[in-house]
C-alpha positions, 0 to 999 in steps of 0.5 A: 383373081385367086388369093394365096395364104402364107404359112404361119411362122412358128413362134415357140423357139423364141418362147422356149429360149426366154423360158430357159433364160429366166432366173426361175430356170436356174436352181438356187445356189444352195440346191443339192440335187442328186442328178447335179451331184452325180453329174459333177462327180462323174465329170471329176472322176473321169477327168482326174482318173482318166490317165493310166498313171492312176491305175499304175499308182493303185496297183503299186500301192496294193502290191506295196502295202499288202506285200510289206505286211506279209514280209513284216510278219515273216520277218518278225517270225524269223527274227524273234522266233518263238519269243513273239506270238502270232498275235503279237506280230499281227498287232504290230503289223496292224498298226504299221498298215494303219499308219502307212495308209494314213500317210498315203492319204495325207500325201495324195489327197492334198495334191488331188483336192487342192487343184480342183477349183483353181486348176479348172479355172486355169484351164478355162473349164470352171466358167463353163461349169458355172454357166450350166444349171448346176448350183455352186453347192453341187459343184463343190460337193461333187468335187469334194466327193471325187477327191474323197472317193479316190482316197477311199480307194487307197483304204480299200486296197489296203483292206487285205492287209488290214483284215489279215493283220487284225485277224492274226492279232485277235483284234475286235471287229469293232476296233477295225471298223472304228479305224476304217471310220476314222480314216474315212472321216480324215480323208473327207476332211483333208479333201474339204481343206484342199477344196477350200484352199483351191477356191481361195488361192489363184494358182494350184501350186499355192493351194497345194503348198498351203494344204501340205503345210497345214497337214504336215504342220499338224503332224510334225510341227505341232508335236515339236511345239508341244515339247517346247512348251514343257519347260514353261509348265514345270512345277513342284509338287509333293507326291507319293512315290513307290520305289524298289529297294534292295537290302543286298545283292541277292535280294529280290527287292521290295516296294517302299512308299515315300513322300517326296517333292518333285518337279512335275511337267504339267503335260496336260496344258498344251495337250491339244497341240498333240491331240489334233495330230492325225496319227493320234486321232486314229489311235483314239480308235484303239481299245484301252488296255485292261486295268490289270495290264501294265502300260505299253506291254502290248505291241499295239502301236495305236493302243500305246499312243492312246495310253500315252495320251491318257497319261499325259492328260493326267500327270499327277495321277498316282500310277505315274509314280509307281516305279516298282516294275515287278507286281510280285514284289512285297509292298507293290501298290495294287489299288492306284487305278488308271489315268482318266479315260476321257476320250480326246477324239471329240476335240481332235475330230471336231477340229478336223471336221470343222476345218474341212467343213469350213473349206467346203463352205468357202469353196461354195461361196467362191463358186457363186455367180455372178462374181461381184469382186474378183481378186487381182490377177484371178481370171474368170475363165 
């Protein structure tokens, strides 16, 4: 009688499955690995920009912004002829291109980032992503970077117009770099705000509306609110005023000093309402005009906004009461100084960065699993 030996059944499959299923195989929720970040970023970019409409939008934006800049230079030269130098035309076009690029970012990024989390949840793909070994930080930051990179494409496509206008206007290269840096930071913070609202709300439409309300509120509503506060800041002050006085019709005028009591608006009280405006924040990148130059003499829109903010920050500065316009007039005051040069970008930039960071942190917390409390009506997958 012969005996047969049965083949042994291999066991590693069970052991491997247990090893993967153990909590030690999953990264902690705060992990931020390059491979995980690249995976989410690649998925988001392929998902968001897979349609041909985005490439059409990029092409239209490239032709629009660069063509508009060239046409504006030609129109300025045709309309004013020799009254405007190429440098003045370049300064004017540079400010226009910067503000148009910022407007495009404020219009595109809220719609793009505000549907990145609740949009995936509605389509049933978010739970699949959360079930992988990706951490919530990797998912949130990957979605944030995807929206940010899309916004940077709009900035990059406007570079020919920006560089050309800056070179034509004789702008300092550091001025151009500062503007690009502020635009990039604003794009990142707006993406973070949209991401947080997307994780907070149930439907993409609600988060998109909230993001537009926040962005457009700082752009249009807060300046109107600032104007509404001015009547409450009116006070009487005794100030020294310089006026041009004419003794006869043919007199060229002379500057006369007088002490008066006038009603002054303390425009510095509610100035933070204006400082958080994104257009004001970008204007902070402009250089201040030299003290020998009168305010608003240049066609630099960014520089003029920055000068205006400095003047609003110090309403009692003696230079505000110089109403003599010709420095050649006798008695013209020459040592009044200029309003303070205290920068406002730390206040406005800090507010935007903190809000964007808060939105990103909120998205991370809402992406953590397992979900202990789910809002009413919100689906898991």
